[in-house]
C-alpha positions in Angstrom: -80.5 -67.1 -19.8 -83.9 -68.8 -20.6 -84.1 -72.2 -22.3 -84.3 -71.1 -25.8 -81.5 -68.3 -25.5 -79.1 -71.4 -24.5 -81.1 -73.4 -27.7 -79.9 -70.6 -29.7 -76.5 -70.8 -28.8 -76.3 -74.3 -29.1 -77.8 -74.0 -33.0 -75.2 -71.5 -33.7 -72.2 -74.1 -32.6 -74.0 -77.0 -34.6 -74.6 -75.3 -37.6 -70.2 -74.6 -37.5 -70.1 -77.9 -36.8 -72.0 -79.4 -39.7 -69.8 -76.9 -41.8 -66.9 -78.3 -40.5 -68.0 -82.3 -40.6 -67.2 -82.6 -36.7 -69.3 -83.5 -33.9 -69.5 -82.7 -30.0 -70.0 -84.8 -27.5 -72.4 -83.7 -24.2 -69.7 -82.6 -22.4 -68.3 -81.0 -24.5 -71.1 -78.4 -25.3 -71.9 -78.7 -21.5 -68.4 -76.9 -20.9 -68.7 -75.0 -23.4 -72.1 -73.6 -21.8 -70.6 -73.1 -18.3 -72.2 -76.1 -17.1 -71.4 -78.3 -14.5 -72.0 -81.3 -15.9 -74.0 -82.7 -19.4 -77.1 -84.3 -18.0 -78.8 -81.3 -18.7 -78.0 -81.0 -22.6 -81.3 -82.5 -23.5 -83.5 -79.4 -22.0 -81.9 -77.3 -24.8 -81.4 -79.6 -27.6 -84.7 -80.5 -27.6 -86.1 -77.0 -28.9 -83.7 -77.7 -32.0 -85.0 -81.5 -32.7 -88.1 -80.4 -32.9 -87.4 -77.1 -34.7 -85.6 -79.2 -37.4 -88.7 -81.7 -37.6 -91.2 -79.5 -38.2 -89.4 -77.4 -40.7 -88.4 -80.4 -42.9 -84.5 -79.4 -42.2 -82.2 -82.5 -41.1 -81.7 -83.4 -37.8 -79.2 -81.2 -36.3 -79.0 -82.8 -33.1 -77.4 -86.1 -34.6 -73.8 -84.0 -34.4 -74.1 -84.2 -30.3 -73.1 -87.7 -29.3 -72.4 -89.8 -26.2 -68.1 -89.7 -25.3 -68.5 -93.6 -25.3 -70.6 -94.5 -27.7 -69.9 -92.4 -30.3 -74.5 -92.3 -30.9 -76.6 -89.4 -30.1 -78.8 -89.7 -26.8 -81.8 -92.2 -27.2 -84.4 -89.2 -26.0 -83.3 -86.6 -28.5 -83.5 -88.7 -31.6 -85.9 -90.3 -34.1 -83.1 -91.5 -36.3 -83.3 -94.8 -38.0 -80.0 -94.1 -39.7 -77.7 -92.4 -37.6 -74.9 -92.1 -40.2 -77.0 -91.3 -43.4 -78.7 -88.2 -41.3 -75.1 -87.2 -40.0 -74.2 -87.0 -43.6 -77.3 -84.9 -44.5 -76.5 -82.7 -41.8 -73.0 -82.2 -43.0 -74.3 -81.6 -46.6 -77.1 -79.1 -46.0 -76.7 -75.7 -46.5 -77.2 -74.4 -43.6 -76.0 -70.9 -44.2 -78.4 -70.3 -46.9 -81.3 -70.4 -44.1 -82.8 -68.1 -42.3 -81.1 -68.9 -38.5 -84.3 -69.4 -36.0 -85.2 -66.8 -33.3 -86.1 -68.1 -29.6 -89.9 -68.0 -30.2 -89.1 -70.4 -33.1 -87.7 -72.8 -30.9 -90.3 -71.9 -28.1 -92.9 -72.9 -31.0 -91.6 -75.7 -32.2 -91.5 -77.3 -28.9 -95.0 -76.1 -27.8 -96.8 -77.3 -31.0 
């Protein structure tokens, strides 16, 4: 499975989490994907972050947090106010937009 296919899987999980007003830890997502640890999650979350930024969407990756701090990882966020941005993600109508495809993540990452 490619990096961007994994990003697409995570997109679906995060959109559902937004609707339910919940977050995931990096470890929880790693477990769902069947990985041994959370250290590689940035590889798959990065394309989602870049896609949201490029499309002017709320930063969906704000819903993925460190288990100890409850905050998104520094490398995956350009957020200035996590709570405000998280609320934007929670209230955005994610199911009202056309979902991305793998090539959209790739284009956002390369661009």
